[in-house]
N, C-alpha and C positions, 0 to 999 in steps of 0.2 A: 400544507401547499393552495384550498382554494381560498383560505382569506389572502394569503399572494398575488392571487390572480383577482381577485373578485375587487381588490382597491388598487388594481393597477390602471394607467391610463390608457388610453383608447391605440395610440402610437407605440407602448409597451404590448400591448397585446399584437398589435399586427406585424411588428419587428419579429417577436420571436416566434410568431407561427410562420414569415417566411423564411425564417433561419431555420426554422424546423426544429427547435428545441422546445416546442411547444407545440401541440395539433392542436386542429379547433374542436375536437371532440374532448378532449381534458379542459379545454379552456369552456366549453358549453356544461360541460356535466359542472364544473362549479360554480357557475353562474345558476344553474337550475336548483343544485341545491341551496348555495345560498338565498334564493326566491321562496322555496321550500319551509325556511327556517323564517323568513321573515314576512313575507306577504299575506299570511291568512291573518295578520294583525293592522300591517299598513294599508294591505289592502290596495296598491299602487296599483298592479298589474290586474287587469280585470280578466283577459284571454290571452294563455299561452299559445304560441305554437306549439302544436304537436307533432311536429316533421323540426322542427329548429337540430335534434341532435341528429337525425338522419341526415341534413343538410352540411353537417359538421364535417359528419363520418362522408359524404361525398366532397364536401372541400379537399377533406383530407388524400383523399383518392384523385381528383387532378394535383395536385402539389405534388402528389410521390408521382405522376405520370412528366414533370419539371412543366406542370402551365407555369405562367410567369406570377408571382405573385400581388394581388396588386394592393392598393392603398388602406382597405379596410379589411383586409383578410381575413376569415375569421372572426372578426370584433362584431360581439352582442348588440345588438343595438333594439330600441325599444320604439313603438313608434303609438301617436296620442288615438283614440279612438273615435275621432272624426276623419281620419285621413285613409282613403283605400287599401288594404293589402291584399293581394289575389290569392282565395283562397285559406282565409283566415275571417272570423265573424267582424265585422265592423258597427257597433250600432248606435255611433253618435250618442251614446247614451240615453237613450229614447227608446221607450218602449214601441213606439211607430217603426222604428228597425233592428230591433232586438233580434231577430236571425236573419239578417242584413249579411251576405258573404260574396263580396264583392270578386267579379272576373278578373279585373286588371288593377295592378297595382297605381297609386300615387306617382306622381312624378319623382317627388322627394324621394319615397320609397324606393322605387326604380331605383333611382340614382345610387343608391345606399348600397341597395341590393349587387350591383353591376362592380361599383367599388370593393365587393367583394364581403361585405357587411351581413350576418343572419340575423333575420330579424327574431326576437324570441317572444313577442306577443305584444299587445295593447295595452294602453295606460289609459287609466280610469278618468273621467271628465263627466263636467253637468252636461246637462242634455243640451245639445247641439252646441254646447261651447259657450254658454251664456252664463255665467254663475262666478263668483269669486270664492267661491266653497265648492271642494270638488264630490260632490253627491249627487247619485241620481236613481230613479226606480227601480233599476235593473240590480247593478251590485253594489248600491249603500255608499257610506262615507270613504275615504281616503283619509287616513293620519298622517302625522308629520315625523320623519326619525328623530327629530330634534325634542320631541316631547310628544307623543300619542297623546294627546287629550287636545292636542291641538289641531289647527286646520292648515295643512299642505297648501291652499291656496287655492286660487282657479284661473281659468280655467283650465291648465293644463298642470292640474295639480298631481293628479296621476304620474307625469311626465317627470315633475320636479322632483316628488318623494322617494320612487325609484333611484333615479341618480345620486341623488342624498345618499340614500342607502346602500349604493353600492351594487344594485340588482343591474345594472349596464351602466358603462361608461358614458355610452351616448344614448339620450332620447330626441324624436322629432317633438316640438311642441308647435302651438300656432297662438298669433297674437293680433287682438284686436283693440280692446282700450288697456291690455296691461296682460294678457294670458299668456305669456311667456313670461314677464318683468316680475308678475307678483309671485307667480311660485318660486320664481331663483331667490327672491328677496327671501320667504318665508324659510325657505331650505336650503340656502348658504349654498346656493351655486350658481354658474354663469351662464349667463343667456345672449342672444342677440336677438333683437326684433330688427332684421334688416331691412335697407330700402325695400318697399314693395317692387315686385320684380325682379332683385336681386337672385332669390329664389323661387322658380317658378311654379305654377300652381295648375296641375290638370290632376285628375276632372273638376268640373268647378260647371255649375249653374250660369257663371257672370264671368265670362274672357275679362272683361274689361271691369275690373269690381270696384265703381263708380262708390265715390265719396271715400269715407276710411276704408282702406284695406285693409281683409285678415291676410297677414305672411301667412309663412313657415320657415320657421329656423331651429335651430337646433342647442340645446341643452345640454352640458356638462358640470363636470367637477375643475375642471382647469382651461384655462386661455388657449392653451395649445394645442388640449383635445378641440376646442371648439372651433379653430384655423383649418383643423384635419378635417372637420366635420363639411363647414364651410364651403372648401376645395372642393370638397365632391357635388355640393348642393348648389352653390352658385353657377349662371351662366343659363343662354337663351336658349329657349324651345320655342317653335312653332307650334306647340299645340296650347301656350298661352300666351295670347299678343299683347300683353302687356308685361310680357319678360324684357331684362335690358340683354344691351349689347353686353358682348363678353369684351371688362377691365383688362383683361389679362394681368389680371394682381395674384399675387402668390398667397393665398390668404394662410400658408403654412409657413411662409417664411416671416411674413407679416405678426404671426402671434407668437415666434418665437424669434424674433430677432432683438438685438440690444442697443436698439434705437434710443437715440436720444432725445426726451423731449424739454429740452433746455430751449428758455424763453418761450414758450406756450403760456396764452393767455387762458382760464378758465374761471366761468364764472359761475358760483356756488349761488341757488338762485331758492334755496330753503322752501319754504311754501308756497312762492310765489304770489309774494304779497299778501299772505292769507286766504288764497283760494280754497286750501282745505286743510282742517284740522293736522296738528304735529306734534307730537307724541314728541318731550321735551327727550326723552333717553332716542329717542330715533332722532332726533335733531342733533344730537352730540356726535352719536356713530355716524351719523352723516356728514356733518360738516367737519368734524377729526379726519374721517379719511379723506375728504377732499383737502384739506389742507397740506397732507401727508404728499399729496403733489408738490408743494414746495420743494420737497427734500428731492425730486427730480427736475429743479430746475423752472418750475413753471411760478407763473404768476398768479395766486389763488385771488381773486377779489371776491366779497360778497354782492351782488347784483343782482337784478330781475327786470322784466319788462312787459309792458299791459295785457293782461291775463281778459280783460273788460271782452265780454261777450262769447266766453268759450263753454258756458252751461250752455248757451241756447246752439252753439254750434254741435257740441257732442247732441246733444235733446235730436234734431233736427238730423244728424249725418246718420246715426245711432238708430233712429226709427226709420229711417228710410230704408236702411237696413235689416232690419226688423219685418219688416211689410214683405219687400223682395223675398226672401228667404222663407218665411215661414207663415204669411199670411193663409196659403192655400192648404197648407197643414193644420194651422189652426182652426179652420173652419169644419176642417174636416176631423180633427181629432183631438180638440180640446180636450176632452173629461181624460184622456190618458197623459197631458203633459203634464209636467212638474209645474209648482204654481209660479214658482219663479220665471218659467219661459211663458206661461200666460200673463203675469203682471207685466212684463215687457213686450210683448205681440199687443195685450189689450191699451197699453200707455200709447205704442205707436200708432195705431189706429186714430187716437184723438186728434194727430196731426194732418192739417192739411199742406197742398202741394207746394203754398206760399211758403208756410211755415220752414219747408226742407229747401227751399232755392236761398230763402235770407239766410239760415243757418250756412248754405255753402259759399254764401256773399260774405258771412262775417269772418268764414274761416279764411278766406284770401284774402279779406285785412290783416287777420289773426298773422298772417303766415308771412307778409311782407314783416309785421314788426318782430317775428323771431329771427327773421333773416337780417334785418338790418342789427338787431343785435347781436350776431352770432357776426358780421362785420367787425366788432370789437374785440369777440373773445374765439379761441379755437374749438374750444368744448363749454358745454355748461356740464354741468353735476347737478343731481336735485336727487330725493328717496325717491324709492321704487314706490312705496306706498306709505302712509301719515302714521301708521301704528305699527305694532308688532302683529303676528298672528293671535286670530282670537281663539277661546277656548271651544271645544266642542261638547262638553257637558256643563254649558253654560247655556245664560239665552245669549243671543248678539250682543253685544255692549249697544249700552249709553253713552258712555264717555269716551274719551282719549285725552289721555294724562290725567287724568282728575277733573275735567272739564265735559260738562253736559254739552253733546252736540245733537242737532235734530235729525243730519241725515248721518249715519254712520258710515256709508258710503261714500262717503264724499271725501274720505281718507285715498280712495282709488283717483281723484283725478292726478295725483301725482303723476299718473301713466301715462293716465286718456290727455290729459293734457298737450302729450309732446309724439302721440301717436296721429293726429290729426296734422301734425306739420309731413308723416313720410319720412322724419328723418332717420335715420340708420342712429340705433341703441345697443348701447353695451348695460346689462346688468351683472354688478359683481359683489360680493361681499362686500360686508363692511363692519364687521363682529356682533356682539352676544350682547343682547341685555343681560341686567344682573339674574332676570330670570332663567338665562340662558338659552334666548328663544333668537334666531339669527334676523338681520337687519342687513337691506342691499341698498345700493344705490346706481342710478342711469348714471351713466356718460354719454352724452347725447354729442352727435357730431354734424360737421356741415353735410350740406344736399348729396349724397350718391357716395359718400366717404367713409363705404364701410372700415375699409383699411384702416382709416386714421382712427375709428373707436378699438377697434382691435389692438392696435399699435399702442393706447393707450392704456387699455387692460392691462395690455401685458405689461407696460411698465410698471404700474401700479400691482400688479400680483408680483411682480419683482421685490417690490418694498416694501410691501404688507402680507407676506406671506402668513401671517401671525391670524389673517381674519378668512383665510380657507382652509377651515378645519373639518375633517369628517365627524358626524355624529355619536355621543356614547349613546346607542340604543338601548333601552329599557320597554321591553315587550311584556312585564307584568305589573305596568299602573293604570291599565285599561279600564275608564269609567264611561256608562254607557253615554250614546249621542243625548244634549237633553231634548227633548218634547217639544223644548222649548226655543230650540234653537231655528225661527225663521229666517234664513237669510232672501231677502225680497228680489234680487237679481236688479242689478245695476238701471234705474230710472233716474234719470237727471233732470232736477227741472228747477 
């Protein structure tokens, strides 16, 4: 029975809890048991909610008294450990916040709970969510359920690993330069970097998240569950002055409808005219998946746009954010920070105001080139990452597809090149490598059209069900983390 429950969708669980064919306690016990079996190795969940079973019991009592079931009634959810959870330790993956227990929920967590969801716990993250390998000095490294000796990605790697391993049907992630899309790609699941402001952010030190926004979004195993989660998360709130007005869009319907895509034009952009290294196997899987849209009546073409200046844009805009968020912490706590975060803050200190202003000016010109490109196409399809997930028991790779690269982290420019546009972006799986490692692709839509990218992802999921697979988890092949695995933290030059 446990296996039957944990592998089901959020909507399946909510429906059966609502009609009383399944109790919240039965659901919670199943997931807690499953976590007990897998998490000691995967290390995806760093802190459990010790009141989860009590809260499930309280939910059962309310339903027994005739309370109307809510959209996520009894559904277990996980929350990335940089998002506030009332009464549950929230460390940000940092020794600086190791014992911090918030007195209020993040707005996104509040909305999930108000919809009936029960927070199972917190998912592991690199320090303050600033690396593409999920590892920190408190909890250690998160492993990938498809292969426990490769990375789960970052910075929402704990959420990605946990959802793929069926520890919860929904997890919250955050995305600046790819922190939802990278672990979705590496763990074979679905996620969205929504339009900034679509999911309001609170609490935060920066109500107007100047330059490239750090957004929050759901990570799931299916597009329908993503639509269900986003229907709860989206919508304005005055606590976030950057939040967008209500679009009156039924994301549940959009994720489930059989809407035709006939005649839609799609540009497959590959490695964006050589911007990032692209492993041939990743390219083959992504391109093949893109071409499957032709079977849905779409017109798919290989095309790209001018990406000149993107490195300077990332350097300047990211550096601005690093100084804004971490300069004071760096001054006080440098000795307790991870080397990855120290590297990035130190690099940001080298920038001057003019460099940052020029980066934003270049970003504006870049936006107009992308905007004009999207006047010709309805969607852009691109790899999420230029390479499959790397091994944890070996040094960080120096080659991509057998070709030596100067900076391995350049493979992540595949995601960051679209972060800077603020466009809505879906991440969907597009198959496994010959070694059984997941590969994902991005579906980028026009401005503010979160509904459109979800609709395309839903159509793709119906056409390519074989790419939406659950891992066969082998916990017996664990190898130690290589002491030479030195991930430097993203710093573009």
